[in-house]
TORGUDO-583375 format. One record per residue: residue number from 1; residue in three letters; y negated, x negated, z of N, C-alpha, C in turn. Coordinates in steps of 0.2 Angstrom, whole numbers, plus 5000, padded with zeros to 4 digits. Each point is the difference from the previous one (the first is absolute). Example, Ala and Ser with C-alpha at 12.3 -4.5 7.8 and 13.67 -1.06 7.14 Angstrom:
BEGIN
+-----+--------+------+------+------+------+------+------+------+------+------+
! num ! residu !  n_Y !  n_X !  n_Z ! ca_Y ! ca_X ! ca_Z !  c_Y !  c_X !  c_Z !
+-----+--------+------+------+------+------+------+------+------+------+------+
!   1 !    Ala ! 5028 ! 4934 ! 5039 ! 4994 ! 5004 ! 5000 ! 4994 ! 4996 ! 5000 !
!   2 !    Ser ! 4995 ! 5002 ! 4996 ! 4994 ! 4996 ! 5001 ! 4995 ! 5004 ! 5003 !
+-----+--------+------+------+------+------+------+------+------+------+------+
***
This chain:
BEGIN
+-----+--------+------+------+------+------+------+------+------+------+------+
! num ! residu !  n_Y !  n_X !  n_Z ! ca_Y ! ca_X ! ca_Z !  c_Y !  c_X !  c_Z !
+-----+--------+------+------+------+------+------+------+------+------+------+
!   1 !    Met ! 5015 ! 5021 ! 5088 ! 4996 ! 5002 ! 4997 ! 5002 ! 5003 ! 4994 !
!   2 !    Ala ! 5002 ! 4995 ! 4997 ! 5002 ! 5001 ! 4992 ! 5006 ! 4994 ! 4998 !
!   3 !    Val ! 5003 ! 5002 ! 4996 ! 5005 ! 4996 ! 4997 ! 4999 ! 4998 ! 4993 !
!   4 !    Ala ! 5001 ! 4996 ! 4998 ! 5001 ! 4999 ! 4992 ! 5006 ! 4995 ! 4997 !
!   5 !    Val ! 5003 ! 5005 ! 4997 ! 5006 ! 4999 ! 4997 ! 4999 ! 4994 ! 4993 !
!   6 !    Thr ! 5002 ! 4995 ! 5000 ! 4998 ! 4994 ! 4996 ! 5008 ! 4997 ! 4997 !
!   7 !    Asp ! 5000 ! 5000 ! 4992 ! 5007 ! 4997 ! 4998 ! 4998 ! 4995 ! 4996 !
!   8 !    Ile ! 5004 ! 4993 ! 5002 ! 4998 ! 4994 ! 4999 ! 5002 ! 4997 ! 4995 !
!   9 !    Thr ! 4998 ! 4997 ! 4992 ! 5004 ! 4997 ! 4994 ! 5000 ! 4993 ! 5000 !
!  10 !    Glu ! 5003 ! 4999 ! 4997 ! 4995 ! 4991 ! 4998 ! 4995 ! 4999 ! 4999 !
!  11 !    Asp ! 4997 ! 5002 ! 4997 ! 4991 ! 5000 ! 4998 ! 4995 ! 5005 ! 5004 !
!  12 !    Ala ! 5003 ! 5007 ! 5003 ! 4995 ! 5003 ! 5003 ! 5002 ! 5003 ! 5006 !
!  13 !    Leu ! 4995 ! 5004 ! 5002 ! 5001 ! 5004 ! 5006 ! 5000 ! 5006 ! 4996 !
!  14 !    Ser ! 5003 ! 5007 ! 5001 ! 4999 ! 5007 ! 5000 ! 4998 ! 5005 ! 5003 !
!  15 !    Ala ! 4994 ! 5004 ! 5001 ! 4999 ! 5005 ! 5006 ! 5003 ! 5007 ! 4999 !
!  16 !    Val ! 5005 ! 4999 ! 5002 ! 5006 ! 5007 ! 4999 ! 4997 ! 5005 ! 5002 !
!  17 !    Tyr ! 4999 ! 4999 ! 5007 ! 4996 ! 5007 ! 5001 ! 4997 ! 4996 ! 5008 !
!  18 !    Thr ! 4995 ! 5005 ! 5002 ! 4994 ! 4999 ! 5008 ! 5000 ! 5006 ! 5002 !
!  19 !    Phe ! 5001 ! 5001 ! 5005 ! 4999 ! 5007 ! 5003 ! 4995 ! 4997 ! 5006 !
!  20 !    Tyr ! 4997 ! 5005 ! 5004 ! 4998 ! 4997 ! 5006 ! 5000 ! 5010 ! 5004 !
!  21 !    Asp ! 4996 ! 4999 ! 5007 ! 4999 ! 5004 ! 5004 ! 4994 ! 5005 ! 4997 !
!  22 !    Pro ! 4999 ! 5007 ! 4996 ! 4995 ! 5001 ! 4999 ! 4991 ! 5001 ! 5003 !
!  23 !    Ala ! 5003 ! 5000 ! 5007 ! 4994 ! 5001 ! 5004 ! 4997 ! 4993 ! 5001 !
!  24 !    Leu ! 5004 ! 4995 ! 4996 ! 4993 ! 4994 ! 4999 ! 4998 ! 4998 ! 4994 !
!  25 !    Ala ! 5001 ! 5004 ! 4996 ! 4998 ! 4999 ! 4993 ! 4995 ! 4996 ! 4999 !
!  26 !    Ala ! 4993 ! 5003 ! 5005 ! 4994 ! 4996 ! 4999 ! 5001 ! 4991 ! 5003 !
!  27 !    Arg ! 5005 ! 4998 ! 5002 ! 5002 ! 4994 ! 5000 ! 5003 ! 4994 ! 4995 !
!  28 !    Ser ! 5001 ! 5006 ! 4995 ! 5000 ! 4997 ! 4992 ! 5008 ! 4995 ! 5002 !
!  29 !    Leu ! 5003 ! 5003 ! 5001 ! 5007 ! 4995 ! 5001 ! 5003 ! 4998 ! 4994 !
!  30 !    Gly ! 5000 ! 5007 ! 4997 ! 5003 ! 4997 ! 4991 ! 4996 ! 4994 ! 4997 !
!  31 !    Thr ! 4994 ! 4999 ! 5000 ! 4997 ! 4994 ! 4997 ! 5001 ! 4995 ! 5005 !
!  32 !    Phe ! 5001 ! 4999 ! 5006 ! 5002 ! 4997 ! 5004 ! 5006 ! 4997 ! 4998 !
!  33 !    Ala ! 5005 ! 5003 ! 5000 ! 5006 ! 5000 ! 4998 ! 5001 ! 4996 ! 4993 !
!  34 !    Ile ! 4997 ! 5000 ! 4996 ! 4998 ! 4997 ! 4993 ! 4997 ! 4993 ! 5001 !
!  35 !    Leu ! 4995 ! 4999 ! 5003 ! 4998 ! 4994 ! 5005 ! 5005 ! 4994 ! 5004 !
!  36 !    Gln ! 5005 ! 5006 ! 5003 ! 5004 ! 4993 ! 5003 ! 5006 ! 4999 ! 4995 !
!  37 !    Gln ! 5003 ! 5004 ! 4995 ! 5003 ! 4998 ! 4994 ! 4995 ! 4994 ! 4995 !
!  38 !    Val ! 4994 ! 5001 ! 4998 ! 4996 ! 4996 ! 4995 ! 5002 ! 4991 ! 5006 !
!  39 !    Ala ! 4998 ! 5002 ! 5004 ! 5001 ! 4993 ! 5008 ! 5008 ! 4998 ! 5000 !
!  40 !    Trp ! 5004 ! 5005 ! 5001 ! 5007 ! 4999 ! 4999 ! 5002 ! 4993 ! 4992 !
!  41 !    Ala ! 4996 ! 5004 ! 4995 ! 5003 ! 4998 ! 4992 ! 4996 ! 4993 ! 5001 !
!  42 !    Ala ! 4995 ! 4999 ! 5001 ! 4996 ! 4995 ! 4999 ! 5002 ! 4994 ! 5005 !
!  43 !    Arg ! 5004 ! 5001 ! 5007 ! 5001 ! 4996 ! 5005 ! 5007 ! 4998 ! 4996 !
!  44 !    Glu ! 5005 ! 5004 ! 4997 ! 5007 ! 4997 ! 4998 ! 4997 ! 5001 ! 4992 !
!  45 !    Gly ! 4996 ! 4997 ! 4997 ! 4999 ! 4997 ! 4991 ! 5001 ! 5006 ! 4997 !
!  46 !    Ile ! 5002 ! 5006 ! 5002 ! 5003 ! 5006 ! 4995 ! 4992 ! 5000 ! 4997 !
!  47 !    Pro ! 5000 ! 5001 ! 4992 ! 4997 ! 5000 ! 4998 ! 4998 ! 5008 ! 4997 !
!  48 !    His ! 5002 ! 5004 ! 5002 ! 4999 ! 5007 ! 4999 ! 5003 ! 5004 ! 5005 !
!  49 !    Leu ! 4995 ! 5008 ! 5001 ! 5000 ! 5004 ! 5002 ! 5000 ! 5007 ! 4999 !
!  50 !    Tyr ! 5005 ! 5005 ! 4997 ! 5001 ! 5004 ! 4998 ! 4998 ! 5007 ! 5004 !
!  51 !    Leu ! 4995 ! 5003 ! 4999 ! 4999 ! 5007 ! 5005 ! 5003 ! 5004 ! 4998 !
!  52 !    Gly ! 5004 ! 5001 ! 4996 ! 5004 ! 5006 ! 4999 ! 4997 ! 5005 ! 4996 !
!  53 !    Tyr ! 5004 ! 5006 ! 4998 ! 4997 ! 5006 ! 4996 ! 4993 ! 5001 ! 5004 !
!  54 !    Trp ! 4995 ! 5003 ! 4991 ! 4995 ! 5001 ! 5002 ! 4998 ! 5004 ! 4993 !
!  55 !    Ile ! 4996 ! 5006 ! 5004 ! 4997 ! 5007 ! 4994 ! 4993 ! 4997 ! 5001 !
!  56 !    Asp ! 4998 ! 5000 ! 4994 ! 4993 ! 4999 ! 4999 ! 4996 ! 5008 ! 5002 !
!  57 !    Gly ! 4995 ! 4998 ! 5005 ! 4995 ! 5006 ! 5001 ! 5004 ! 5004 ! 5007 !
!  58 !    His ! 5006 ! 4996 ! 5002 ! 5004 ! 5004 ! 5006 ! 4995 ! 4998 ! 5007 !
!  59 !    Arg ! 4998 ! 5004 ! 5003 ! 4998 ! 4997 ! 5006 ! 5003 ! 4997 ! 5004 !
!  60 !    Lys ! 5004 ! 5002 ! 5001 ! 5005 ! 4995 ! 5004 ! 5003 ! 4993 ! 4999 !
!  61 !    Met ! 4998 ! 4998 ! 4992 ! 5004 ! 4994 ! 4998 ! 4993 ! 4998 ! 4998 !
!  62 !    Asp ! 4994 ! 5000 ! 5001 ! 4995 ! 4998 ! 4996 ! 4998 ! 4993 ! 5003 !
!  63 !    Tyr ! 5002 ! 4999 ! 5008 ! 4998 ! 4997 ! 5002 ! 5003 ! 4992 ! 4998 !
!  64 !    Lys ! 5004 ! 5000 ! 4994 ! 5003 ! 4994 ! 4999 ! 4996 ! 4997 ! 4995 !
!  65 !    Arg ! 4997 ! 5004 ! 4997 ! 4993 ! 4996 ! 4996 ! 4995 ! 4997 ! 5002 !
!  66 !    Arg ! 5001 ! 4997 ! 5007 ! 4994 ! 4997 ! 5002 ! 5005 ! 4994 ! 5000 !
!  67 !    Phe ! 5005 ! 4999 ! 4999 ! 5005 ! 4994 ! 5002 ! 5001 ! 4997 ! 4992 !
!  68 !    Gln ! 4994 ! 4994 ! 4997 ! 4999 ! 4995 ! 4996 ! 5004 ! 4996 ! 5001 !
!  69 !    Pro ! 5002 ! 4995 ! 4993 ! 5001 ! 5004 ! 4993 ! 5005 ! 5005 ! 5001 !
!  70 !    Leu ! 5000 ! 5003 ! 4996 ! 5004 ! 5008 ! 5001 ! 5002 ! 5001 ! 4992 !
!  71 !    Glu ! 5008 ! 5000 ! 4998 ! 5003 ! 5001 ! 4995 ! 5004 ! 5007 ! 4999 !
!  72 !    Ala ! 5002 ! 5002 ! 4996 ! 5003 ! 5007 ! 4999 ! 5005 ! 4996 ! 4993 !
!  73 !    Phe ! 5008 ! 5003 ! 5001 ! 5004 ! 4999 ! 4999 ! 5000 ! 5006 ! 4993 !
!  74 !    Asp ! 5000 ! 4999 ! 4995 ! 5000 ! 5006 ! 4995 ! 5008 ! 5001 ! 4995 !
!  75 !    Gly ! 5005 ! 4995 ! 5005 ! 5007 ! 5004 ! 4996 ! 5003 ! 4993 ! 4996 !
!  76 !    Arg ! 4995 ! 4997 ! 4998 ! 5001 ! 4995 ! 4995 ! 4996 ! 4993 ! 5004 !
!  77 !    Gly ! 4995 ! 5000 ! 5003 ! 4998 ! 4994 ! 5003 ! 4994 ! 5002 ! 5005 !
!  78 !    Trp ! 4996 ! 4996 ! 5004 ! 4996 ! 5000 ! 5002 ! 4993 ! 5000 ! 4997 !
!  79 !    His ! 4995 ! 5004 ! 5003 ! 4993 ! 5000 ! 4999 ! 4996 ! 4999 ! 5006 !
!  80 !    Pro ! 4994 ! 4997 ! 4997 ! 4995 ! 5000 ! 5006 ! 4997 ! 5009 ! 5002 !
!  81 !    Leu ! 4997 ! 5001 ! 5005 ! 4997 ! 5006 ! 5001 ! 4993 ! 4998 ! 5003 !
!  82 !    Pro ! 4995 ! 5003 ! 4993 ! 4991 ! 5000 ! 5005 ! 5001 ! 5001 ! 5006 !
!  83 !    Gln ! 4997 ! 4997 ! 5005 ! 4996 ! 5001 ! 5004 ! 4996 ! 5005 ! 5001 !
!  84 !    His ! 5001 ! 5005 ! 5005 ! 4994 ! 5005 ! 5000 ! 5000 ! 5002 ! 5009 !
!  85 !    Asp ! 4994 ! 5003 ! 5001 ! 5000 ! 5001 ! 5008 ! 5003 ! 5007 ! 5000 !
!  86 !    Thr ! 5001 ! 5000 ! 5006 ! 5007 ! 5008 ! 5001 ! 4994 ! 5001 ! 5007 !
!  87 !    Pro ! 5001 ! 5007 ! 5003 ! 4997 ! 5001 ! 5005 ! 5004 ! 4998 ! 5005 !
!  88 !    Ala ! 4996 ! 5000 ! 5005 ! 5005 ! 4998 ! 5009 ! 5002 ! 5006 ! 5002 !
+-----+--------+------+------+------+------+------+------+------+------+------+
***
């Protein structure tokens, strides 16, 4: 139903790409994949999960804002992003 390609580094998992059968979009498989990666990181004592590229306001990427705490890298350092509600 779904595939999540994940890189493993010394101190993080990195969600490279996730894809799933579009006929099953109502099952929230992308969110499920992230929750599985969160559980994997916790189980292995890995302190970070990078959710990958994100564009503010992009409908298909806004689900990433639901996962907190959330930080963004601006080219010089990591900065917290404020939490806000995203449409379901």
